[in-house]
C-alpha positions as CSV (number, residue, x, y, z in Angstrom):
1,X,-7.3,-14.1,-10.7
2,X,-4.6,-16.6,-9.6
3,X,-1.1,-16.6,-11.0
4,X,1.1,-19.7,-10.4
5,X,4.7,-18.8,-10.8
6,X,6.4,-21.9,-9.4
7,X,6.7,-24.2,-6.3
8,X,4.7,-23.0,-3.3
9,X,6.9,-22.4,-0.3
10,X,5.1,-22.0,3.0
11,X,5.6,-18.8,4.9
12,X,7.3,-19.4,8.2
13,X,5.3,-18.1,11.1
14,X,6.8,-17.8,14.5
15,X,5.0,-17.6,17.8
16,X,6.0,-15.2,20.5
17,X,8.3,-17.8,22.1
18,X,10.3,-18.2,18.9
19,X,9.0,-21.6,17.8
20,X,8.1,-21.9,14.1
21,X,4.8,-23.7,13.3
22,X,6.8,-26.7,11.9
23,X,8.5,-27.1,15.2
24,X,5.2,-27.4,17.1
25,X,4.2,-30.1,14.6
26,X,7.5,-31.9,15.1
27,X,7.3,-31.8,18.8
28,X,3.8,-33.2,18.7
29,X,4.9,-36.1,16.5
30,X,7.7,-37.0,18.9
31,X,5.1,-38.1,21.5
32,X,4.6,-41.4,19.7
33,X,6.6,-44.5,20.6
34,X,6.2,-45.8,17.1
35,X,7.5,-42.6,15.5
36,X,10.4,-42.5,17.9
37,X,11.3,-46.0,16.9
38,X,11.2,-44.9,13.2
39,X,13.5,-41.9,14.0
40,X,15.9,-44.1,15.9
41,X,16.1,-46.8,13.2
42,X,16.7,-44.1,10.5
43,X,19.5,-42.5,12.4
44,X,22.2,-44.8,11.0
45,X,20.7,-46.0,7.7
46,X,18.3,-44.7,5.0
47,X,15.4,-47.0,4.3
48,X,12.2,-47.1,2.3
49,X,8.8,-47.3,4.0
50,X,8.6,-50.9,3.0
51,X,12.0,-51.7,4.4
52,X,11.2,-49.8,7.6
53,X,7.9,-51.7,8.1
54,X,9.7,-55.0,7.7
55,X,12.5,-54.0,10.1
56,X,10.2,-52.7,12.8
57,X,7.5,-55.4,12.2
58,X,4.9,-52.7,11.7
59,X,2.0,-52.5,9.2
60,X,3.1,-50.8,6.0
61,X,0.2,-48.4,6.0
62,X,1.0,-47.1,9.5
63,X,4.7,-46.7,8.6
64,X,3.8,-44.9,5.4
65,X,1.5,-42.5,7.2
66,X,4.0,-41.8,10.0
67,X,7.0,-41.4,7.6
68,X,4.9,-38.9,5.6
69,X,4.1,-36.9,8.7
70,X,7.7,-37.0,10.0
71,X,9.0,-35.8,6.6
72,X,6.4,-33.0,6.5
73,X,7.6,-31.9,9.9
74,X,11.2,-31.9,8.7
75,X,12.2,-34.7,11.0
76,X,13.1,-36.9,8.0
77,X,15.0,-36.2,4.9
78,X,14.4,-38.2,1.7
79,X,16.9,-39.6,-0.7
80,X,15.3,-40.3,-4.1
81,X,16.8,-43.0,-6.3
82,X,15.5,-44.4,-9.6
83,X,13.4,-47.1,-7.7
84,X,12.9,-45.9,-4.1
85,X,12.4,-43.1,-1.8
86,X,14.6,-43.7,1.2
87,X,14.3,-41.7,4.4
88,X,16.8,-40.7,7.0
89,X,16.5,-38.9,10.4
90,X,17.2,-35.2,10.0
91,X,19.8,-34.5,12.6
92,X,19.8,-30.7,12.0
93,X,16.1,-30.6,12.9
94,X,16.6,-32.6,16.1
95,X,19.4,-30.2,17.0
96,X,17.2,-27.1,16.4
97,X,14.4,-28.6,18.6
98,X,16.9,-29.6,21.3
99,X,18.4,-26.1,21.4
100,X,14.9,-24.4,21.6
101,X,13.8,-26.7,24.3
102,X,17.0,-26.1,26.3
103,X,16.5,-22.4,25.9
104,X,13.3,-22.8,27.9
105,X,15.4,-23.4,30.9
106,X,16.4,-19.8,30.8
107,X,12.9,-18.5,30.4
108,X,11.6,-16.6,33.5
109,X,8.3,-18.5,33.8
110,X,10.2,-21.8,34.3
111,X,12.8,-20.5,36.9
112,X,12.2,-21.4,40.5
113,X,14.8,-19.1,42.0
114,X,12.3,-16.3,42.4
115,X,9.8,-18.4,44.4
């Protein structure tokens, strides 16, 4: 028997190194030049997928797919109006990722002073 009581919220799982599963997804997505262009463009102004495709001279289908992936990985926020869904780069997520990556510098497996 299944009982649905509201909106599903994914359970956060953390690996031993302290990264949540969404963080690994976000880091993977940052490996694409096109997705980095999307994030950079949306730093200063919210845009719809259509506006973004036009601005970057990219195919709408590619932009829509990448925007969806970036939003799912918390790299974009969405502003919903009566006509459009406009996306913006999520600065807080970038700060979390940056902090976690800089913490790796202090991790013993990356230190060279013991060699």
